[in-house]
C-alpha positions as CSV (number, residue, x, y, z in Angstrom):
1,M,-20.8,21.4,56.1
2,P,-20.5,25.2,55.8
3,S,-19.3,27.3,58.7
4,P,-22.0,29.1,60.9
5,E,-20.9,32.4,59.4
6,L,-21.5,31.2,55.9
7,V,-24.8,29.7,56.8
8,Q,-25.9,33.1,58.2
9,R,-24.8,34.8,55.0
10,L,-26.7,32.2,52.9
11,L,-29.9,32.4,55.0
12,P,-31.7,34.9,52.8
13,L,-30.8,32.8,49.7
14,V,-32.1,29.6,51.4
15,R,-35.4,31.3,52.3
16,E,-35.8,32.7,48.8
17,Y,-34.9,29.2,47.3
18,G,-37.4,27.6,49.6
19,M,-40.2,30.0,48.6
20,L,-39.5,29.4,44.9
21,E,-39.1,25.6,45.3
22,K,-42.5,25.5,47.0
23,K,-44.1,27.6,44.3
24,R,-42.4,25.6,41.5
25,T,-43.6,22.3,42.9
26,Q,-47.1,23.3,44.0
27,Q,-48.1,25.9,41.4
28,S,-46.0,27.2,38.6
29,V,-43.3,29.8,38.2
30,T,-42.6,32.4,35.5
31,P,-39.5,31.9,33.3
32,G,-37.7,34.6,35.3
33,E,-38.6,32.8,38.6
34,Y,-37.4,29.5,37.2
35,E,-34.1,31.2,36.1
36,R,-33.7,32.6,39.6
37,W,-34.5,29.2,41.2
38,A,-31.8,27.5,39.1
39,E,-29.3,30.2,40.0
40,L,-30.1,29.8,43.7
41,R,-29.9,26.0,43.4
42,D,-26.4,26.2,41.9
43,T,-25.2,28.8,44.3
44,L,-26.4,26.9,47.4
45,E,-25.3,23.6,46.1
46,K,-21.8,24.9,45.6
47,S,-21.8,26.5,49.0
48,F,-23.1,23.4,50.8
49,S,-20.7,21.2,49.1
50,Q,-17.9,23.7,49.8
51,G,-17.3,24.3,46.1
52,E,-16.9,20.7,45.1
53,R,-19.4,19.5,42.6
54,P,-19.7,15.7,42.1
55,P,-19.6,14.2,38.6
56,G,-23.1,14.6,37.1
57,G,-24.0,17.4,39.5
58,E,-24.7,19.7,36.6
59,R,-27.5,17.3,35.4
60,R,-29.4,17.4,38.7
61,Q,-32.6,19.4,38.7
62,A,-32.9,19.5,42.5
63,L,-30.7,21.1,45.2
64,R,-29.1,18.5,47.5
65,L,-29.1,19.5,51.2
66,P,-27.1,18.0,54.0
67,T,-29.1,15.8,56.4
68,R,-28.6,13.0,58.9
69,M,-31.4,10.4,58.8
70,L,-31.3,6.7,59.4
71,V,-32.1,4.4,56.5
72,E,-32.3,0.6,56.2
73,Y,-32.0,-1.2,52.9
74,S,-31.6,-4.8,51.8
75,S,-28.2,-5.8,50.5
76,K,-27.5,-9.4,49.5
77,G,-30.4,-10.6,51.5
78,E,-29.3,-8.8,54.6
79,L,-30.9,-5.7,56.1
80,E,-28.2,-2.9,56.3
81,S,-28.5,0.3,58.3
82,A,-26.8,3.5,57.2
83,L,-27.0,7.2,57.4
84,I,-28.4,9.5,54.7
85,R,-25.9,12.3,54.2
86,N,-27.9,14.5,51.7
87,I,-31.3,14.6,50.2
88,S,-33.0,16.2,47.3
89,R,-36.5,15.9,45.9
90,G,-35.2,13.3,43.5
91,G,-32.9,11.1,45.6
92,L,-30.3,10.9,48.3
93,F,-26.8,9.9,49.2
94,I,-26.3,7.0,51.7
95,A,-23.0,6.9,53.5
96,T,-22.1,3.2,53.7
97,D,-19.3,0.7,53.1
98,Q,-22.0,-1.8,52.0
99,V,-22.6,-0.4,48.5
100,V,-24.9,-2.0,46.0
101,E,-24.3,-2.4,42.3
102,V,-25.4,0.6,40.1
103,G,-28.8,-0.1,38.7
104,S,-30.0,-2.2,41.6
105,K,-33.5,-1.6,42.8
106,L,-33.8,-1.0,46.6
107,T,-36.6,-0.5,49.0
108,L,-35.5,2.2,51.5
109,L,-36.9,2.2,55.0
110,I,-36.4,5.7,56.4
111,R,-37.1,6.7,59.9
112,V,-39.0,9.9,59.8
113,G,-39.7,12.3,62.7
114,E,-38.9,11.8,66.3
115,G,-40.7,8.5,66.7
116,T,-40.1,5.1,65.2
117,D,-42.4,5.7,62.2
118,T,-40.7,4.5,59.0
119,V,-41.6,5.1,55.4
120,E,-40.9,2.7,52.5
121,L,-39.6,4.3,49.3
122,P,-38.5,2.7,46.1
123,A,-35.1,3.7,44.8
124,E,-32.5,2.7,42.3
125,V,-28.7,3.0,42.9
126,A,-27.5,5.7,40.5
127,S,-23.9,5.8,41.6
128,S,-21.6,4.1,44.1
129,G,-18.1,4.5,45.4
130,V,-16.8,7.7,46.9
131,G,-18.9,10.8,46.9
132,G,-19.9,13.8,48.9
133,S,-17.7,16.7,49.8
134,H,-15.6,14.7,52.3
135,G,-14.9,11.7,50.1
136,Q,-17.4,9.5,51.9
137,R,-18.0,6.0,50.6
138,G,-21.5,5.3,49.8
139,M,-24.1,5.3,47.0
140,G,-26.3,7.8,45.3
141,C,-29.9,6.7,44.9
142,K,-32.7,8.1,42.8
143,F,-36.2,7.6,43.9
144,G,-38.4,5.3,41.9
145,Q,-42.0,5.9,41.0
146,L,-43.5,7.5,44.1
147,S,-47.1,7.6,45.1
148,A,-48.6,11.0,45.9
149,E,-48.3,10.2,49.6
150,Q,-44.7,9.1,49.3
151,Q,-43.8,12.2,47.3
152,Q,-45.4,14.3,50.0
153,I,-43.2,12.6,52.6
154,V,-40.1,13.2,50.5
155,D,-41.1,16.8,50.1
156,E,-41.5,17.1,53.9
157,M,-38.1,15.5,54.5
158,F,-36.5,17.9,52.0
159,A,-38.4,20.9,53.6
160,S,-37.1,19.8,57.1
161,A,-33.5,19.7,55.7
162,L,-34.1,23.1,54.1
163,D,-35.4,24.5,57.4
164,A,-32.4,23.0,59.3
165,E,-30.1,25.0,57.0
166,A,-32.2,28.2,57.5
């Protein structure tokens, strides 16, 4: 997690990124706006990961933001609880010692908001082992085919993480 001073310096970039991300996903952007969006995504991702870029990071289309949300998933017939450490519009990283084989399909139960409401999201394990900027054990998951309602919930979770950084 970046220092409070760095977050303050990044605040204008986070706001600009948020505006372009919203425009990119809800309308369309010009080629120049897309280029700026990609530049901001790379800058912010490097800053939030403190300069470390995980393998495959250059292939990602979406900025990953730090977060802390509870998630439950089924592993070997047992329901496991863990913590989501970062989220993007395309997936998330779950910090856990109970990793699941790459390629495994999961149903994630994520607690959203202050209450006990949960949302079910399909996902596939894309990576497992050690990840994140602090060498955390866990697994990277990409979201499966989401309904419009599920995508809206993911967008809201991402926007909340973005707001938390702003």
